[in-house]
N, C-alpha and C positions, 0 to 999 in steps of 0.2 A: 358135070351135071350136078345140080343141087339135090340133096336127098329129100325125100318126101317126109314132111312132119305133120303130125296131128296134135293140135294144142287145144285143150278145153278152155274156153273163155269163161271166166267166172259168171255164173248165173245166166249163161247164154249158150251159143252154139259151139260146135267143134270146128276150129279153123284148120283147113287142110291146105298145105302149101307144097309146091314142088311139082315134079313130073309124076302124074298118076292117071289112071283111067277109072272112071266111075260107071258102074253098071246098075241097072234096075233089078228087081227081083226075078225077072225072066232072063237076065244075062245080056239084055240089050244095052248098048252104050247110052249114057246120059250126056248130052252135049254140054260142054262148059266153055265159057267165053273168057275166063280169067285164069290166072295162074294160082290164085288163092280163092277158095270157096268156103262158105260157112254151111255146115250140116246141122239140121234141126236136132235138138235134144229134148225139147219140151213135148213134141208130138202134136203141136197145134198149128204148125205152119200150113198155109194153103198151097205152097209150092214145094212140098216134100220131094226129095230128101233135103232140099235147100232151106235155109232159114229165111223167114220173111220179117223177123222182128217181133212176132206175136208173143214171144216169151216175156217181153217187157210188160205188156198190158196184163198178161196172165199172172205175173208175179212169180215166174219160174225161179226156183232156187236150187243150187247144187250142193248145199251144205249137207 
């Protein structure tokens, strides 16, 4: 089994890879359809907790 990794993408989302379970704030499972997901870091995504690419237009920076 591959370990779960979380990699911050420069000026973008957190990329989560491997075997993991994602839950919402109420502890309910968030369905995932891929082995790798991108979690929003800018706070502007319309599909939170997943990234929708809004960080690009917003000029989100991680410096």
